[in-house]
C-alpha positions in Angstrom: 36.1 -139.5 104.0 38.0 -137.3 106.2 36.6 -134.3 107.9 39.5 -131.9 107.0 38.3 -129.6 109.9 35.4 -127.8 108.3 32.6 -129.2 110.5 31.4 -128.7 114.0 33.3 -131.8 115.2 36.9 -131.8 116.9 38.6 -130.2 114.0 35.8 -127.7 113.0 37.3 -124.7 114.6 37.6 -123.0 111.2 34.0 -121.9 111.2 34.6 -120.1 114.4 37.6 -118.1 112.9 35.6 -117.3 109.7 32.6 -116.1 111.8 35.0 -113.8 114.0 36.7 -112.6 110.7 33.3 -111.7 109.2 32.2 -110.0 112.5 35.4 -107.9 112.7 35.0 -107.1 108.9 31.7 -105.4 109.7 32.2 -104.1 113.1 35.7 -102.3 112.7 34.5 -100.0 109.9 31.2 -99.2 111.9 33.4 -98.6 115.1 35.5 -96.2 113.1 32.5 -94.3 111.9 31.2 -94.1 115.3 34.6 -92.8 116.7 34.7 -90.2 114.2 31.1 -89.0 114.8 31.8 -89.1 118.7 34.9 -87.0 118.0 32.9 -84.4 116.4 30.2 -84.3 118.9 31.9 -82.0 121.4 32.1 -79.2 118.9 28.4 -79.7 118.1 27.6 -79.7 121.7 29.5 -76.6 122.3 27.6 -75.0 119.5 24.4 -75.9 121.0 25.3 -74.7 124.3 26.4 -71.4 123.0 23.0 -71.0 121.4 21.2 -71.7 124.6 23.4 -69.3 126.6 22.8 -66.7 124.0 19.0 -67.1 124.3 19.3 -66.9 128.0 21.2 -63.8 127.6 18.5 -62.3 125.4 15.9 -63.3 127.9 17.8 -61.5 130.8 18.0 -58.4 128.6 14.3 -58.5 127.8 13.6 -58.9 131.6 15.8 -56.0 132.5 14.0 -53.8 130.0 10.8 -54.9 131.6 9.4 -56.6 128.5 8.6 -59.8 130.3 7.2 -60.3 133.9 9.2 -62.1 136.7 6.9 -65.1 136.2 7.3 -65.2 132.5 11.1 -64.9 132.9 11.3 -67.8 135.3 9.1 -70.0 133.0 11.1 -69.2 129.9 14.4 -69.6 131.9 13.2 -73.0 133.0 12.4 -74.1 129.5 15.8 -72.9 128.1 17.7 -74.8 130.7 16.1 -78.1 129.9 
């Protein structure tokens, strides 16, 4: 019986192409989803950074009013900048 190119022999390259097509069928949508999430992250990072800078500003104001000591200020500032 003839092989028809479906095995692993000399004419069996069709399995490789089907495997690549299946891999592309799964990877392309996942890559598109990852790209969309990655595109949205800069806005999320900016929002988080703004929250940290606001907290640092509040800490500076509290230090200026004398509500926290210089040691507490340094410790809290280090925590906020992590």
